C-alpha positions in Angstrom: -14.2 26.3 153.6 -18.2 26.7 153.8 -20.2 26.0 150.9 -23.1 28.0 150.0 -26.5 26.0 150.4 -28.9 26.3 147.4 -32.0 26.7 149.8 -34.3 27.5 146.8 -33.5 23.9 144.9 -33.5 22.1 148.3 -36.9 23.6 149.1 -38.4 22.8 145.6 -37.1 19.2 145.9 -38.6 18.9 149.6 -42.0 20.2 148.2 -41.9 17.6 145.4 -41.2 14.8 147.9 -43.9 16.1 150.2 -46.4 16.4 147.4 -45.7 12.8 146.4 -46.0 11.5 149.6 -49.4 13.6 150.2 -50.9 12.5 146.8 -50.0 9.0 147.9 -51.6 9.2 151.0 -54.8 10.9 149.6 -54.8 8.3 146.6 -54.7 5.5 149.3 -57.8 6.6 151.2 -59.6 7.5 147.9 -58.9 3.7 146.7 -60.1 2.4 150.0 -63.4 4.4 149.8 -63.7 3.1 146.2 -63.0 -0.3 147.4 -65.4 0.0 150.7 -68.2 1.5 148.3 -68.0 -1.2 145.7 -68.1 -4.1 148.2 -71.4 -5.2 149.4 -74.7 -7.0 148.4 -76.0 -6.6 144.9 -79.1 -7.5 143.0 -79.8 -8.1 139.3 -82.3 -5.6 137.8 -84.5 -8.2 135.8 -86.3 -7.0 132.8 -90.2 -7.3 133.1 -92.1 -9.0 130.2 -94.4 -7.0 128.0 -97.8 -6.3 129.2 -96.9 -6.9 132.9 -98.3 -4.5 135.5 -95.7 -4.3 138.1 -97.7 -2.9 140.8 -100.5 -5.6 140.2 -97.9 -8.3 140.1 -96.4 -7.1 143.2 -99.8 -7.0 145.0 -100.7 -10.6 143.8 -97.2 -12.3 144.5 -97.1 -13.8 140.9 -94.1 -16.1 140.3 -90.9 -14.6 139.3 -91.1 -16.5 135.8 -94.3 -14.8 134.8 -93.0 -11.4 135.7 -89.6 -11.2 134.2 -87.8 -12.1 131.0 -84.8 -14.6 131.3 -81.7 -12.8 131.3 -80.6 -14.2 127.8 -83.8 -12.8 126.4 -83.4 -9.1 127.5 -83.2 -6.2 125.2 -81.3 -4.0 127.6 -77.8 -4.1 129.2 -77.7 -5.8 132.4 -78.1 -3.6 135.6 -77.4 -4.0 139.1 -78.1 -2.3 142.1 -76.7 -2.3 145.6 -78.9 -3.6 148.2 -79.1 -1.0 151.1 -78.4 -2.5 154.5 -82.2 -2.0 155.6 -83.6 -4.1 153.0 -80.8 -6.8 153.6 -83.0 -8.8 156.1 -85.6 -9.3 153.4 -83.0 -10.6 150.7 -81.7 -13.1 153.6 -85.2 -14.3 154.2 -85.7 -15.0 150.4 -82.5 -16.9 150.4 -83.5 -19.0 153.4 -86.8 -19.8 151.7 -85.1 -20.8 148.6 -86.4 -18.1 146.1 -82.9 -16.6 145.7 -79.4 -17.8 145.8 -76.4 -15.7 146.8 -73.2 -15.7 144.6 -70.0 -14.7 146.1 -67.1 -12.9 144.0 -63.5 -12.5 144.9 -63.7 -8.8 145.0 -65.9 -9.1 148.3 -69.1 -8.5 146.4 -72.2 -10.6 146.4 -74.9 -11.1 144.0 -78.5 -12.3 145.0 -80.2 -14.0 142.0 -83.6 -15.5 141.4 -83.8 -19.2 141.7 -86.7 -19.2 139.3 -84.0 -18.6 136.6 -82.3 -21.9 135.5 -78.5 -22.4 136.3 -77.3 -21.2 132.9 -79.1 -18.0 133.2 -77.8 -17.4 136.7 -74.2 -18.0 135.3 -74.9 -15.7 132.5 -75.9 -12.8 135.1 -73.0 -13.6 137.3 -70.4 -13.4 134.4 -72.1 -10.0 133.4 -72.0 -8.8 137.0 -68.1 -9.8 137.2 -67.5 -8.1 133.8 -69.3 -4.8 135.4 -66.9 -4.6 138.2 -64.5 -2.2 136.8 -67.4 0.2 135.8 -68.6 0.0 139.4 -65.2 0.9 140.5 -65.0 4.0 137.9 -68.4 5.0 139.0 -67.5 5.0 142.6 -64.2 6.8 142.0 -66.0 9.6 140.0 -67.9 10.6 143.3 -64.4 11.1 145.0 -64.4 14.8 143.6 -64.2 16.4 147.1 -61.2 14.3 147.7 -59.5 15.4 144.6 -59.9 19.1 145.9 -58.1 17.9 149.4 -55.4 16.3 147.3 -54.7 19.2 145.0 -55.2 22.2 147.0 -52.9 22.1 150.0 -49.6 21.3 147.7 -50.7 24.1 145.2 -51.1 26.5 148.1 -47.8 25.5 149.7 -46.1 26.1 146.1 -47.8 29.4 145.8 -46.8 30.6 149.3 -43.1 29.5 148.5 -43.1 31.4 145.3 -44.5 34.4 147.0 -42.1 34.0 149.8 -38.9 34.0 147.2 -40.5 37.0 145.5 -40.7 39.1 148.8 -37.1 37.9 149.8 -35.8 39.0 146.3 -37.2 42.5 147.0 -34.8 42.7 150.2 -31.7 41.7 148.1 -29.0 44.4 147.5 -28.8 45.5 143.8 
């Protein structure tokens, strides 16, 4: 005896499995991109002291301690910016001359800190940077919008084609 195969149920289960694999693959690429984006070299955006003209201070090359507040004395939340590759050589030179120090973190990121700040201040900024790592990941993940479209459109399109195909085939069945 031949058993009747339920193609409809099997096709739907196949779609579920393929969609799961597809979403896992796209999720892997998204997480890899987020990880790649959040790794790198960062700097602490120190807060200027009151009544300091940044342009005049930059031109006269005043000492860091005269320009910026200590991190523990700032009013605003700590801010960090990624050092773009074209500026990395300048930061490396500052580390060699001793005006900055590099702190490595377990997630593959590094933070450049001014040596003009005392060791406790540097540790405070390092702690802020480490506590901020999940926010940096969320920010990088929020920029993955196009990848979300790539993740959702093919499975939904395949499901729509399947439903339309079933509807068309149902029209050819005998009453």
